[in-house]
C-alpha positions in Angstrom: 10.3 -48.8 -57.7 10.3 -50.6 -61.0 6.5 -51.1 -60.9 5.5 -47.4 -60.7 8.1 -46.4 -63.3 6.8 -49.1 -65.6 3.2 -47.9 -65.1 4.3 -44.3 -65.8 6.1 -45.4 -69.0 3.0 -47.4 -70.1 0.9 -44.3 -69.4 3.1 -42.2 -71.6 3.0 -44.7 -74.5 -0.8 -45.2 -74.3 -1.5 -41.5 -74.0 0.7 -40.7 -77.0 -1.0 -43.1 -79.4 -3.3 -41.8 -82.0 -6.6 -43.6 -81.3 -8.2 -45.4 -84.3 -11.1 -43.9 -86.1 -13.5 -46.4 -84.6 -12.9 -44.8 -81.2 -14.4 -41.5 -82.2 -18.0 -40.3 -82.2 -19.6 -40.7 -85.6 -20.3 -37.7 -87.7 -22.0 -38.8 -90.8 -24.3 -35.8 -91.2 -22.9 -33.3 -93.7 -24.8 -30.0 -93.3 -24.2 -26.4 -94.3 -24.3 -25.4 -90.7 -20.5 -25.6 -90.3 -19.7 -22.7 -92.7 -22.6 -20.7 -91.2 -21.3 -21.2 -87.7 -17.8 -20.3 -88.7 -19.0 -17.2 -90.5 -21.1 -16.1 -87.6 -18.3 -16.5 -85.1 -15.9 -14.8 -87.5 -18.3 -11.7 -87.6 -18.4 -11.7 -83.8 -14.6 -11.8 -83.6 -14.3 -8.9 -86.2 -16.8 -6.7 -84.3 -15.3 -7.3 -80.9 -11.7 -6.6 -82.2 -12.9 -3.5 -84.0 -14.7 -2.2 -80.9 -11.6 -2.9 -78.7 -9.3 -1.1 -81.1 -11.6 1.9 -81.5 -11.9 2.2 -77.8 -8.1 2.3 -77.4 -7.9 4.9 -80.3 -10.4 7.1 -78.6 -8.8 6.8 -75.2 -7.5 10.0 -73.7 -4.3 8.4 -72.4 -1.2 7.1 -74.3 -2.0 3.7 -75.9 0.0 1.4 -78.2 -2.9 1.4 -80.7 -2.8 5.2 -81.0 1.0 5.4 -81.2 1.2 2.8 -83.9 -1.6 4.5 -85.9 0.3 7.8 -85.7 3.4 6.1 -86.9 1.4 4.8 -89.9 0.6 8.4 -90.9 4.3 9.1 -91.4 4.8 6.4 -94.1 5.2 8.0 -97.5 6.3 6.7 -100.9 9.1 9.2 -101.0 12.2 7.0 -100.4 13.9 9.3 -97.9 10.8 9.9 -95.8 9.9 6.2 -95.9 13.3 5.2 -94.7 13.2 7.6 -91.8 9.9 6.2 -90.6 11.0 2.6 -91.3 13.9 3.2 -88.9 11.4 3.9 -86.2 9.1 0.8 -86.9 10.7 -1.7 -89.2 7.9 -4.2 -88.5 5.5 -2.1 -90.6 3.0 -4.5 -92.2 0.1 -3.3 -90.1 1.1 0.3 -90.5 1.3 0.1 -94.3 -2.3 -1.2 -94.5 -3.5 1.5 -92.2 -1.7 4.2 -94.3 -3.3 2.7 -97.5 -6.8 2.8 -96.0 -6.3 6.3 -94.8 -4.6 7.9 -97.8 -6.1 5.9 -100.7 -9.6 5.1 -99.4 -10.1 8.2 -97.3 -10.9 6.5 -94.0 -10.3 8.5 -90.8 -7.1 7.4 -89.1 -8.8 5.8 -86.1 -11.3 3.9 -88.2 -8.5 2.7 -90.5 -6.5 1.5 -87.5 -9.5 -0.3 -86.0 -10.5 -1.9 -89.3 -7.0 -3.1 -89.9 -6.7 -4.5 -86.4 -10.0 -6.3 -86.8 -9.0 -7.8 -90.2 -5.8 -9.2 -88.7 -7.8 -10.6 -85.8 -10.3 -12.2 -88.2 -7.4 -13.6 -90.2 -5.8 -15.1 -87.0 -9.3 -16.6 -86.1 -9.4 -18.2 -89.6 -5.9 -19.7 -89.2 -6.7 -21.1 -85.8 -9.9 -22.6 -87.1 -8.0 -24.2 -90.1 -5.4 -25.5 -87.7 -8.0 -27.3 -85.6 -10.0 -28.4 -88.5 -7.1 -30.0 -90.3 -5.7 -31.7 -87.2 -9.1 -33.1 -86.3 -9.6 -34.4 -89.8 -6.2 -36.0 -89.9 -6.9 -38.0 -86.7 -10.6 -38.7 -87.0 -11.2 -38.6 -90.7 -14.2 -36.3 -90.0 -14.8 -32.7 -91.0 -15.7 -30.8 -87.8 -15.8 -27.2 -89.0 -18.3 -26.0 -86.4 -16.2 -27.5 -83.6 -13.0 -26.1 -85.0 -14.6 -22.6 -85.4 -15.6 -22.8 -81.7 -12.0 -23.5 -80.8 -10.7 -20.8 -83.0 -13.1 -18.3 -81.4 -11.9 -19.4 -77.9 -8.3 -18.9 -79.0 -9.1 -15.4 -80.2 -9.9 -14.3 -76.7 -8.1 -16.5 -74.1 -6.3 -14.5 -71.5 -4.9 -14.7 -68.0 -7.3 -15.6 -65.1 -8.4 -12.3 -63.4 -8.7 -12.5 -59.7 -9.0 -8.9 -58.3 -9.6 -10.3 -54.8 -6.3 -12.1 -55.0 -4.0 -9.3 -56.1 -4.1 -6.5 -58.6 -6.1 -8.3 -61.2 -3.3 -8.8 -63.7 -0.1 -9.8 -61.8 2.1 -9.8 -64.8 0.5 -13.0 -66.1 0.6 -11.9 -69.7 -1.7 -13.2 -72.4 -1.6 -14.9 -75.9 -4.0 -12.1 -77.0 -2.6 -8.7 -76.0 -5.4 -6.8 -77.8 -3.9 -3.5 -77.0 -0.9 -4.2 -79.3 -1.7 -4.3 -83.1 1.7 -5.6 -84.3 1.4 -8.8 -82.2 -2.0 -9.6 -83.5 -0.8 -8.9 -87.0 2.0 -11.5 -86.7 -0.2 -14.1 -84.9 -1.8 -15.6 -88.0 1.4 -15.7 -90.0 3.4 -17.1 -87.1 0.8 -19.9 -86.7 1.0 -20.7 -90.5 4.8 -20.9 -90.3 4.5 -23.3 -87.3 2.0 -25.4 -89.3 4.4 -25.6 -92.2 7.2 -26.6 -89.8 4.9 -29.4 -88.4 4.4 -30.8 -91.9 8.2 -30.7 -92.5 8.7 -32.7 -89.3 5.9 -35.1 -90.2 7.5 -35.6 -93.6 10.9 -36.9 -92.3 9.0 -39.0 -89.8 7.1 -40.6 -92.8 3.8 -39.3 -91.6 1.2 -37.7 -93.9 1.2 -33.9 -94.1 -1.7 -32.2 -92.4 -1.7 -28.6 -93.7 0.5 -28.2 -96.8 0.6 -31.2 -99.0 2.8 -29.4 -101.5 5.8 -27.1 -100.9 5.9 -27.0 -97.1 9.4 -25.4 -97.2 8.2 -22.6 -99.5 5.2 -22.1 -97.2 7.4 -21.8 -94.2 9.7 -19.3 -95.9 6.8 -17.1 -97.1 4.8 -17.1 -93.8 7.9 -16.7 -91.6 8.9 -13.6 -93.6 5.4 -12.2 -93.4 5.4 -12.8 -89.7 8.7 -10.9 -89.3 7.3 -8.0 -91.4 4.4 -7.8 -88.9 6.5 -8.4 -85.7 9.7 -10.4 -85.5 9.2 -11.8 -82.0 7.1 -14.8 -83.1 10.1 -16.2 -85.0 12.5 -15.4 -82.1 10.6 -18.1 -80.2 9.8 -20.5 -83.1 13.2 -20.8 -84.7 15.2 -22.0 -81.6 12.3 -24.3 -80.7 12.4 -25.9 -84.1 16.2 -26.1 -84.2 16.2 -28.0 -80.8 13.4 -30.3 -81.9 15.2 -31.3 -85.1 18.4 -31.6 -83.2 16.7 -34.0 -80.8 15.5 -36.1 -83.8 19.0 -36.0 -85.3 20.5 -37.3 -82.0 17.8 -40.0 -81.9 18.6 -41.1 -85.5 22.3 -41.2 -84.7 21.8 -43.2 -81.5 19.4 -45.5 -83.3 21.9 -47.9 -84.7 23.5 -48.4 -81.3 20.2 -49.3 -79.7 19.4 -51.6 -82.7 22.8 -53.3 -82.3 22.2 -54.0 -78.6 18.7 -55.4 -79.2 19.6 -57.7 -82.1 22.7 -59.2 -80.5 20.6 -61.0 -78.0 18.5 -62.4 -80.9 21.6 -63.5 -82.8 20.1 -62.1 -86.0 22.7 -60.5 -88.3 20.1 -59.8 -91.0 17.8 -58.0 -88.6 20.7 -56.0 -87.3 21.7 -54.8 -90.8 18.2 -54.0 -91.7 17.8 -51.9 -88.5 21.0 -50.0 -89.1 19.9 -49.3 -92.7 16.6 -47.9 -91.5 18.4 -45.7 -89.0 20.7 -44.4 -91.6 17.8 -43.5 -93.9 16.1 -41.7 -91.0 19.3 -39.8 -90.3 19.5 -38.7 -93.9 15.8 -37.7 -94.0 16.2 -35.6 -90.8 19.4 -34.0 -92.1 17.8 -33.3 -95.5 14.9 -31.6 -93.9 17.2 -29.6 -91.5 19.3 -27.9 -94.2 16.2 -27.2 -96.4 14.4 -25.6 -93.5 17.6 -23.6 -92.8 17.5 -22.3 -96.4 13.8 -21.5 -96.1 14.5 -19.4 -93.0 17.1 -17.2 -94.7 14.7 -14.5 -95.9 13.2 -14.0 -92.5 16.5 -14.1 -90.7 18.0 -11.6 -93.2 15.2 -9.2 -92.5 15.6 -9.7 -88.7 19.3 -8.9 -89.0 18.7 -5.9 -91.2 16.0 -4.6 -88.8 18.3 -5.2 -85.8 21.2 -3.3 -87.4 19.0 -0.4 -88.5 17.3 0.0 -85.1 20.3 -0.2 -82.9 22.8 1.7 -85.1 20.8 4.3 -87.1 17.2 4.1 -85.8 15.4 5.1 -82.7 17.3 2.6 -80.5 20.8 4.0 -81.1 23.1 3.3 -78.2 21.0 0.4 -76.9 21.6 -3.3 -77.4 20.3 -6.7 -76.3 21.8 -7.7 -72.9 21.6 -10.7 -70.6 20.0 -9.8 -67.3 19.7 -11.4 -63.9 17.1 -14.2 -64.1 13.5 -12.8 -64.0 14.8 -9.3 -63.4 12.5 -7.7 -66.1 9.6 -10.0 -65.2 9.7 -8.7 -61.7 9.0 -5.2 -63.0 5.5 -6.6 -63.6 4.9 -9.0 -60.8 6.2 -9.9 -57.4 5.5 -13.6 -57.9 6.5 -15.1 -61.2 5.2 -18.7 -60.6 1.8 -17.4 -59.7 1.8 -15.2 -62.8 2.6 -18.2 -65.0 -0.1 -20.2 -63.4 -2.7 -17.5 -63.9 -1.8 -17.1 -67.5 -1.3 -20.8 -68.4 -3.5 -22.8 -66.1 -5.4 -24.5 -69.0 -2.4 -25.5 -71.2 -0.5 -26.7 -68.1 -3.5 -28.8 -67.1 -3.6 -30.3 -70.6 0.1 -31.0 -70.5 0.0 -32.8 -67.2 -3.0 -34.9 -68.2 -1.6 -35.7 -71.7 2.1 -36.1 -71.1 2.5 -38.8 -73.7 0.9 -36.8 -76.5 3.0 -33.7 -75.8 6.1 -35.8 -75.6 5.7 -37.8 -78.8 3.8 -35.7 -81.3 5.5 -33.0 -83.5 3.0 -30.3 -82.6 3.0 -31.2 -78.9 6.8 -31.0 -78.6 7.0 -27.8 -80.7 4.4 -26.1 -78.6 6.1 -26.9 -75.3 9.6 -26.0 -76.6 8.2 -22.8 -78.1 6.7 -21.7 -74.8 9.8 -22.8 -72.9 12.1 -20.7 -75.2 9.7 -17.7 -74.9 9.9 -17.9 -71.1 13.6 -18.3 -71.2 14.1 -15.3 -73.5 11.9 -13.1 -71.4 13.6 -14.3 -68.2 17.2 -13.4 -69.2 17.1 -11.0 -72.1 16.4 -7.3 -72.3 17.3 -4.2 -74.1 19.9 -2.0 -72.3 19.4 1.4 -70.8 16.0 3.0 -70.5 14.5 0.4 -72.8 14.9 -2.4 -70.3 11.7 -1.7 -68.5 9.7 -2.0 -71.7 10.0 -5.8 -71.4 10.0 -6.3 -75.2 11.1 -9.9 -75.0 7.7 -10.7 -73.3 6.3 -10.7 -76.8 8.4 -13.9 -77.5 6.8 -15.5 -74.5 3.3 -14.5 -75.6 4.0 -16.0 -79.0 4.9 -19.2 -77.3 1.7 -19.0 -75.3 -0.2 -18.7 -78.5 1.0 -22.1 -80.0 0.8 -23.8 -76.6 -2.8 -22.8 -76.2 -3.6 -23.8 -79.8 -2.2 -27.4 -79.4 -3.8 -27.7 -75.9 -7.2 -26.8 -77.3 -6.8 -29.3 -80.1 -5.9 -32.1 -77.7 -9.0 -31.2 -75.6 -11.2 -31.4 -78.7 -9.7 -34.7 -79.8 -10.4 -36.1 -76.3 -13.9 -34.8 -76.4 -14.6 -36.8 -79.6 -13.3 -40.1 -78.3 -15.9 -42.7 -77.5 -15.3 -43.1 -73.8 -18.2 -43.6 -71.5 -16.4 -43.7 -68.2 -17.5 -41.2 -65.6 -13.9 -40.2 -64.9 -13.5 -39.2 -68.6 -16.7 -37.1 -68.5 -15.5 -35.4 -65.4 -12.1 -34.7 -67.0 -13.8 -33.1 -70.0 -16.1 -30.9 -67.8 -13.1 -29.6 -65.8 -11.0 -29.0 -69.0 -13.7 -27.1 -70.9 -14.5 -25.1 -67.7 -10.8 -24.0 -67.4 -10.7 -23.1 -71.1 -13.8 -20.9 -71.1 -12.7 -19.4 -67.7 -9.7 -18.1 -69.6 -11.9 -16.8 -72.4 -14.1 -15.0 -69.9 -11.1 -13.5 -68.2 -9.6 -12.4 -71.5 -12.8 -10.6 -72.5 -13.1 -9.1 -69.0 -9.5 -7.9 -69.1 -10.5 -5.6 -72.0 -13.9 -4.7 -70.5 -15.8 -6.2 -73.4 -18.8 -6.9 -71.3 -19.0 -3.5 -69.6 -17.6 -0.9 -71.9 -17.9 -2.3 -75.5 -20.9 -4.5 -76.0 
C-alpha cells in the first residue's frame, strides 16, 4: 500500500513544480503579429457579442437583455427618481452606460444596450488575454500574446456541451458565458481583475514575484472588487469565501510549521537548525496575517455596498418580504435538471479533465487552489441557498456558480497552454494535448451553438 501512495505523492510534487525555462519551446522571434492577432480576435468578439445582444433585444418574447435595457431608461439624475430605480436594480453599472449612450449620444435603446454589452464582452476578453499573457510570461519568460489572445477568445465563448440526442440540449448545465444576461458579463472582467490582484497578494506573502500588479495589489483588489459589485455582486459572493478559506489554510500551515520543524530537527540533534526553522515559520505566520488583515480592509468598500444593496432590496426595494434562505440540498438546481452530476459534467468536462490530470498544480499553486475553491463555493451556494417565496425558482445563486466556473476555466486554459509549450516529445504527451484542446474547443463550439451564432447571427 505504501508504494502506490508514495508514487501518488511523487506525482503530485512533480506535477506541481514550475518547469524551468529550458524545458519550454523557444520563442525568439519578436513580430508585430501578436497585437494584430489580438486585435482581430477582439473585433470578432465584439461583433459576435453585439449581434447576440441585438438578437435578444429584437426578440418578441421576454428576455433579460430587454428587461435590463428598459430598466436603464428609468435612470434619471433627479435624486428621487434615481433612488426609486436603484431600489429595483442596485447593480447598475451596465444600465448607467446604456442610459448615457441613449440620452446623451442619441443612440436607440436597443443599439445602446447591444453596444454596451459588446464593450463589456470585449473588456472581459482583454482581461482574460492579459491574465494568460502574464501567467505565461511569468513561467516561461516569453511574450506569447497571440497564444494568450487565442485563449482569451476561447474563454469568451466556452459553454456547456450540447447533446440534443442525450436529453433536452441544456440539462441545467449552466455556463461561464451566459450571454443572455448583461450584468454577469459586465462583472466578469472586473471579477477576474479582483482575483488576479488576490493572486498577487498570496504570491507576496509566499515570497513569490507578483504577476499582474507589481505595485498596490491591495488597492487594485479594492477598486476592482467594488466595480465588480457595482456590475453584479455575485462574483464576489464566490470569490471572498474562497479567498478567506485559502488564506486560512495558509495560516494553519504557518502555525503548524514550527511543530513539524521541531519533529524533523530532533532526529538530527541540531538546536540551531530548529531555531532557524521556527523563526522562518514565525515570519511566514506574520506575513500571512499581515496580508489577511490588509485584504480584509481592502474588501470593506465592496462589502459595504453589498450590505447596502441587500438591505435596500429586501426592506424597501422590489424584493420586500423576501430573504435568503437555506434550502434542501440541490432543491433549486433540480428546477433546471433531473440529474445534477450529468449537468456538472456537461458544463465542466474540460476543467475537470485538467484538474484530474494536473492535481499537483491545482493543489499547490495560488491560482489553482483559488479556482477550485471558488468553483466549489459557487456550487455550494447554488446547492443550498435561495431567495424565499416566489423568487426561489429564479435560481439567483446560480450566478455565483457561473462566476466560479469562469475562474476555473481560465486557470484550466492557462495550464493547458503551459503544458503545450513544454518541450516534451513523448507520444503520450502529444495525445494528451490533442484530447485536451479537442475538449476545450468542443466547449467553445457548444457555447456558440447554444446562442445560435452559426445559424441565426453570422
